[in-house]
LOMARSE-466286 format. One line per 5 residues: their letters; for each residue x, y, z of C-alpha. Coordinates in nm, 4 decimals. Layout:
<pts>
A) X:Y:Z ~ ...
</pts>
This chain:
<pts>
MTNDF) 15.3107:12.6923:6.2608 ~ 15.5813:12.8150:6.4994 ~ 15.8379:12.5829:6.6515 ~ 15.7181:12.6812:7.0007 ~ 15.3575:12.5758:6.9213
RHRRM) 15.4751:12.2523:6.7619 ~ 15.6834:12.1706:7.0707 ~ 15.3889:12.2359:7.3003 ~ 15.1724:11.9950:7.1015 ~ 15.4332:11.7178:7.1092
FFGPA) 15.5225:11.7464:7.4786 ~ 15.4012:11.4710:7.7123 ~ 15.4339:11.5150:8.0859 ~ 15.5651:11.2291:8.3039 ~ 15.2120:11.1268:8.4118
AVLAL) 15.0901:11.1120:8.0539 ~ 15.3905:10.9067:7.9445 ~ 15.3386:10.6618:8.2332 ~ 14.9700:10.6262:8.1498 ~ 15.0531:10.5597:7.7857
ILTLC) 15.3115:10.2954:7.8785 ~ 15.0700:10.1199:8.1161 ~ 14.7977:10.1224:7.8515 ~ 15.0272:9.9737:7.5897 ~ 15.1331:9.7030:7.8344
LPDDV) 14.7789:9.5960:7.9183 ~ 14.6681:9.2687:7.7603 ~ 14.4045:9.2919:7.4901 ~ 14.1421:9.1119:7.7003 ~ 14.1658:9.3796:7.9728
LALKK) 14.1370:9.6636:7.7211 ~ 13.8278:9.4957:7.5733 ~ 13.6354:9.4709:7.9017 ~ 13.3034:9.6531:7.9071 ~ 13.2394:9.8630:8.2173
AALLL) 12.9064:9.8430:8.3988 ~ 12.7583:9.8643:8.7482 ~ 12.5060:9.6407:8.9234 ~ 12.3078:9.7622:9.2260 ~ 12.1807:9.5046:9.4752
QWLPQ) 11.8648:9.5955:9.6611 ~ 12.0004:9.5389:10.0116 ~ 12.3133:9.5386:10.2260 ~ 12.5875:9.2772:10.1702 ~ 12.4806:8.9335:10.2914
AQFAG) 12.4480:8.5758:10.1656 ~ 12.1270:8.6718:9.9867 ~ 12.3671:8.8000:9.7205 ~ 12.6389:8.5363:9.7506 ~ 12.6279:8.4503:9.3812
YYVAL) 12.7087:8.8065:9.2769 ~ 12.9955:8.8479:9.5217 ~ 13.1390:8.5082:9.4340 ~ 13.1210:8.5866:9.0622 ~ 13.3034:8.9132:9.1273
DKGFY) 13.5665:8.7635:9.3578 ~ 13.6379:8.4646:9.1319 ~ 13.6662:8.6824:8.8228 ~ 13.3640:8.5351:8.6442 ~ 13.2397:8.8730:8.5226
REAGV) 13.5801:8.9643:8.3827 ~ 13.6074:8.6266:8.2136 ~ 13.2702:8.7024:8.0544 ~ 13.4094:9.0323:7.9257 ~ 13.2582:9.2738:8.1793
DLEVR) 13.4361:9.4919:8.4324 ~ 13.1374:9.4939:8.6680 ~ 13.1103:9.7055:8.9807 ~ 12.8740:9.5473:9.2343 ~ 12.7174:9.8079:9.4622
AGGPD) 12.5296:9.7411:9.7838 ~ 12.1844:9.8856:9.8421 ~ 11.9972:9.9224:10.1695 ~ 11.6820:10.0574:10.3329 ~ 11.7434:10.4071:10.1947
TLASR) 11.8214:10.2990:9.8375 ~ 11.5658:10.2646:9.5599 ~ 11.7142:10.0260:9.3063 ~ 11.4626:10.1201:9.0374 ~ 11.5353:10.4920:9.0789
ELAEG) 11.9113:10.4392:9.0496 ~ 11.8463:10.2368:8.7354 ~ 11.6087:10.4934:8.5861 ~ 11.8526:10.7780:8.6502 ~ 12.1364:10.5948:8.4773
EVEFA) 12.3466:10.5580:8.7912 ~ 12.3820:10.1851:8.7203 ~ 12.3290:9.9622:8.4181 ~ 12.1796:9.6711:8.6134 ~ 11.9825:9.6295:8.9366
TMFLA) 11.8141:9.3548:9.1354 ~ 11.4480:9.3849:9.2329 ~ 11.1549:9.1698:9.3371 ~ 10.9437:9.0578:9.0408 ~ 10.6386:9.2465:9.1710
TGVQR) 10.8416:9.5684:9.1821 ~ 10.9690:9.5121:8.8297 ~ 10.6153:9.4559:8.7009 ~ 10.4891:9.7665:8.8784 ~ 10.7683:9.9872:8.7454
RAEGM) 10.7140:9.8649:8.3890 ~ 10.3385:9.9175:8.4163 ~ 10.3979:10.2717:8.5446 ~ 10.6004:10.3552:8.2344 ~ 10.9579:10.2874:8.3389
PIVHL) 11.1301:10.1260:8.0364 ~ 11.2888:9.8350:8.2217 ~ 11.3246:9.4764:8.1062 ~ 11.3709:9.1557:8.3012 ~ 11.6909:8.9604:8.2333
AQIVQ) 11.6995:8.6781:8.4893 ~ 11.4858:8.5457:8.7736 ~ 11.7246:8.4368:9.0471 ~ 11.4806:8.3678:9.3334 ~ 11.2002:8.1451:9.2116
RSALM) 10.9561:8.1662:9.5006 ~ 10.8672:8.3961:9.7846 ~ 11.0533:8.3844:10.1142 ~ 10.8626:8.6809:10.2594 ~ 10.6681:8.6266:10.5802
LVARK) 10.4997:8.8035:10.8690 ~ 10.5882:8.6864:11.2206 ~ 10.3878:8.7372:11.5402 ~ 10.4127:8.5981:11.8932 ~ 10.1603:8.3267:11.9704
DSGIA) 10.0801:8.4849:12.3049 ~ 9.9615:8.7986:12.1204 ~ 9.6459:8.6173:12.0148 ~ 9.7247:8.6558:11.6458 ~ 9.6278:8.3292:11.4771
SPRDL) 9.5614:8.4486:11.1212 ~ 9.6455:8.7545:10.9091 ~ 9.2930:8.8838:10.9732 ~ 9.3865:8.9256:11.3387 ~ 9.6286:9.2007:11.2350
DGRRV) 9.3406:9.4394:11.1700 ~ 9.4116:9.7558:11.3679 ~ 9.7399:9.6169:11.5004 ~ 10.0863:9.7640:11.4513 ~ 10.2788:9.5808:11.1786
SIWDN) 10.6309:9.6769:11.0726 ~ 10.6794:9.6859:10.6956 ~ 10.9880:9.7733:10.4950 ~ 10.9700:10.0972:10.3011 ~ 11.0846:10.1427:9.9446
EFQLQ) 11.0008:9.8558:9.7108 ~ 10.8982:9.5754:9.9471 ~ 10.5365:9.6674:10.0244 ~ 10.3412:9.5203:9.7334 ~ 10.2748:9.1754:9.8785
PTALF) 10.1626:9.3005:10.2225 ~ 9.9443:9.5640:10.0579 ~ 9.7859:9.3049:9.8275 ~ 9.7244:9.0674:10.1186 ~ 9.5613:9.3203:10.3481
QRLGV) 9.3493:9.4665:10.0687 ~ 9.2192:9.1218:9.9768 ~ 9.1342:9.0409:10.3395 ~ 8.9847:9.3823:10.4105 ~ 9.2376:9.4270:10.6909
IPEFV) 9.3710:9.7707:10.7862 ~ 9.6756:9.7399:11.0127 ~ 9.8846:10.0319:11.1267 ~ 10.2001:10.0210:10.9177 ~ 10.5226:10.1057:11.1008
PQGST) 10.8431:10.1608:10.8983 ~ 11.0895:9.8769:10.9469 ~ 11.4629:9.9256:10.9185 ~ 11.7397:9.6690:10.8982 ~ 11.6723:9.5106:11.2401
VNLFL) 11.3861:9.3319:11.4197 ~ 11.4512:9.5106:11.7478 ~ 11.1154:9.6898:11.7537 ~ 10.9343:9.3553:11.7432 ~ 11.1621:9.2041:12.0077
RGGVA) 11.0824:9.4978:12.2372 ~ 10.7075:9.4626:12.1847 ~ 10.6738:9.7763:11.9749 ~ 10.4784:9.6010:11.6981 ~ 10.2438:9.3026:11.6923
AVSAM) 10.3991:9.1548:11.3782 ~ 10.7240:9.2010:11.1902 ~ 10.8175:9.1520:10.8268 ~ 11.0792:8.8850:10.7780 ~ 11.2570:8.6902:10.5089
WYNEY) 11.2802:8.3191:10.5769 ~ 11.6524:8.3292:10.5047 ~ 11.7265:8.6308:10.7222 ~ 11.5086:8.7949:10.9872 ~ 11.3298:8.4727:11.0856
HTLLA) 11.6622:8.3141:11.1785 ~ 11.7589:8.6348:11.3593 ~ 11.4492:8.5972:11.5768 ~ 11.5469:8.2396:11.6615 ~ 11.9042:8.3476:11.7362
SGLDP) 11.7618:8.6138:11.9696 ~ 11.6243:8.3418:12.1946 ~ 11.2738:8.2875:12.0605 ~ 11.1650:7.9292:12.0014 ~ 10.9695:7.8416:11.6843
SELTV) 10.6877:7.7168:11.9072 ~ 10.6496:8.0703:12.0421 ~ 10.5946:8.2216:11.6993 ~ 10.3132:8.2341:11.4480 ~ 10.4371:8.2761:11.0930
FFFSD) 10.2467:8.3683:10.7797 ~ 10.4317:8.2895:10.4582 ~ 10.3009:8.4981:10.1708 ~ 10.3479:8.1897:9.9547 ~ 10.0746:8.0240:10.1645
QELNF) 9.8429:8.3223:10.1129 ~ 9.8178:8.2825:9.7333 ~ 10.0907:8.5445:9.6960 ~ 10.3847:8.3291:9.5956 ~ 10.5653:8.6015:9.3994
PEDGI) 10.9150:8.5203:9.2709 ~ 11.1574:8.7680:9.4268 ~ 11.5121:8.8745:9.3336 ~ 11.5678:8.9204:8.9607 ~ 11.8132:9.1134:8.7403
YCLQT) 11.6861:9.4138:8.5435 ~ 11.8180:9.6769:8.3046 ~ 11.6738:9.9565:8.0948 ~ 11.5396:9.8731:7.7503 ~ 11.8103:10.0948:7.5981
TWDED) 12.0846:9.8936:7.7704 ~ 11.9461:9.5736:7.6206 ~ 11.9010:9.7286:7.2762 ~ 12.2535:9.8703:7.2702 ~ 12.4386:9.5676:7.4054
PEMCR) 12.2386:9.2464:7.4544 ~ 12.5605:9.0458:7.4637 ~ 12.6830:9.2352:7.7689 ~ 12.3477:9.1708:7.9359 ~ 12.3746:8.7994:7.8618
AVVAA) 12.7342:8.7972:7.9877 ~ 12.6339:8.9520:8.3224 ~ 12.3546:8.6984:8.3640 ~ 12.5731:8.4005:8.2686 ~ 12.8513:8.5044:8.5076
TLRGW) 12.5987:8.5621:8.7883 ~ 12.4463:8.2161:8.7438 ~ 12.7963:8.0702:8.7404 ~ 12.8621:8.2523:9.0677 ~ 12.5510:8.1038:9.2276
RYAFD) 12.6386:7.7521:9.1184 ~ 12.9881:7.7940:9.2591 ~ 12.8509:7.9335:9.5852 ~ 12.6155:7.6379:9.6327 ~ 12.8906:7.3873:9.5459
NPEEA) 13.1468:7.5604:9.7713 ~ 12.9427:7.7106:10.0552 ~ 13.2235:7.7714:10.3052 ~ 13.4378:7.9517:10.0495 ~ 13.1339:8.1532:9.9426
LGIVL) 13.0625:8.2469:10.3039 ~ 13.4180:8.3715:10.3425 ~ 13.3711:8.5971:10.0404 ~ 13.0373:8.7292:10.1688 ~ 13.1697:8.7939:10.5191
SRMRE) 13.4608:8.9876:10.3740 ~ 13.2177:9.2128:10.1849 ~ 13.0090:9.2599:10.4973 ~ 13.3108:9.3675:10.7004 ~ 13.4154:9.6117:10.4277
ARVPA) 13.0672:9.7662:10.4432 ~ 13.0747:9.7649:10.8270 ~ 12.7711:9.5363:10.8385 ~ 12.7557:9.3012:11.1408 ~ 12.8805:8.9627:11.0191
NRAHQ) 12.7908:8.6295:11.1759 ~ 12.9040:8.3158:10.9953 ~ 12.6368:8.0874:11.1454 ~ 12.3600:8.3261:11.0409 ~ 12.5032:8.3669:10.6909
RWMLA) 12.5348:7.9888:10.6608 ~ 12.1621:7.9566:10.7351 ~ 12.0906:8.2281:10.4790 ~ 12.2933:8.0632:10.2049 ~ 12.1221:7.7279:10.2667
RMRDI) 11.7787:7.8898:10.2441 ~ 11.8833:8.0766:9.9303 ~ 11.9632:7.7422:9.7722 ~ 11.6104:7.6301:9.8565 ~ 11.4463:7.9236:9.6810
VMSAG) 11.6925:7.9646:9.3928 ~ 11.7038:7.5944:9.3095 ~ 11.3285:7.5628:9.3479 ~ 11.1680:7.2252:9.2779 ~ 10.9369:7.3993:9.0362
NRRGG) 11.2358:7.5214:8.8391 ~ 11.4065:7.1941:8.7508 ~ 11.4415:6.9992:8.4321 ~ 11.3976:6.6252:8.4159 ~ 11.6851:6.4503:8.5897
GEARM) 11.7052:6.7226:8.8559 ~ 11.9122:6.9799:8.6636 ~ 11.8090:7.3237:8.7809 ~ 11.6973:7.5816:8.5239 ~ 11.8452:7.8735:8.7084
GKLDR) 11.7525:8.2226:8.6055 ~ 11.4413:8.1417:8.4017 ~ 11.1261:8.3435:8.4581 ~ 10.8325:8.1053:8.4540 ~ 10.5589:8.2481:8.2324
LGYQR) 10.2769:8.1302:8.4595 ~ 10.4543:8.2691:8.7665 ~ 10.4857:8.6031:8.5916 ~ 10.1219:8.6071:8.4814 ~ 10.0031:8.5122:8.8308
TAAVL) 10.2015:8.7951:8.9879 ~ 10.0841:9.0531:8.7340 ~ 9.7231:8.9389:8.7670 ~ 9.7226:8.9868:9.1456 ~ 9.8743:9.3342:9.1183
LERGL) 9.6181:9.4302:8.8546 ~ 9.3280:9.2857:9.0549 ~ 9.4290:9.4821:9.3659 ~ 9.4660:9.8062:9.1686 ~ 9.8411:9.8228:9.2302
IPFAP) 9.9227:9.8563:8.8581 ~ 9.7268:10.0326:8.5805 ~ 9.7678:9.7409:8.3374 ~ 9.9594:9.4135:8.3128 ~ 10.2519:9.4225:8.0677
TYERF) 10.2714:9.1152:7.8469 ~ 10.5411:8.8595:7.9205 ~ 10.7016:8.9304:7.5824 ~ 10.7326:9.3032:7.6508 ~ 10.8623:9.2459:8.0021
AREAT) 11.1151:8.9607:7.9759 ~ 11.4194:8.9101:7.7568 ~ 11.5928:8.5842:7.6725 ~ 11.9163:8.6593:7.8548 ~ 11.9719:8.3293:8.0386
P) 12.2028:8.0683:7.8823
</pts>
């Protein structure tokens, strides 16, 4: 070996030396953090307060995970990003998770954050729409992507054929009379309609939970391989997320500040009063009365077996899935 070659091998440039020094100075707990990404299924808002609070307060890092929380939106398919390995974790409605698993996507359920459905259809009373059957042949705006299973199941069961119109991130088409009914979440678009000047007495609302379609909604999912390779990381993400939600509900104004900051970073219109309403409604559906232990302690994150079976049975009955995966194949014990 020549001296020149040996010198080339031993030479470290200034950048390499600096990187080595910084690495050696890092505490062991930072070096041990596992990196992962979580994709939320919609834009930043209080619907996801628990995740943003857990990130801002350092709960994920304390649990040993350097987690990147990514925002979704109307043009983002959470299940596709998960399937393609772009993220390790994603949030989805339970019905979507069941459908993807039944179609062959190897995903598993880790935690059920939202315990009951907040999805609704809203019409004006002066439109003459008094029941979902009255939507037959009428224009109804429905979100694309992974939010169509409940409306599809409802209209199939009733034998109703409305004209579906793609719905974006606003309710402006409904406000302008472009559709007879609009999709809404109780914690979001419904309050937007009220803030736009409509009085509740002017509206007819159809909660899917009142139409025998009370599907639990937001849950945390990962691929089977992610669970098999590192179940402890999966449990850590779930535990830190649940900690974030508890903190958000106990400290709502601080949580709202964190959410609003994320919204501004993403250039999403931010209104504190609206987000306050959203966070309060999220508490209602996350801390559901049907999800409490004796003494009132909430069992956050648990997927109720009967709720799962009811959801899968409806999807199977309506021909929306080829078969119903068993609870054991679908869900993992990842909640503390």
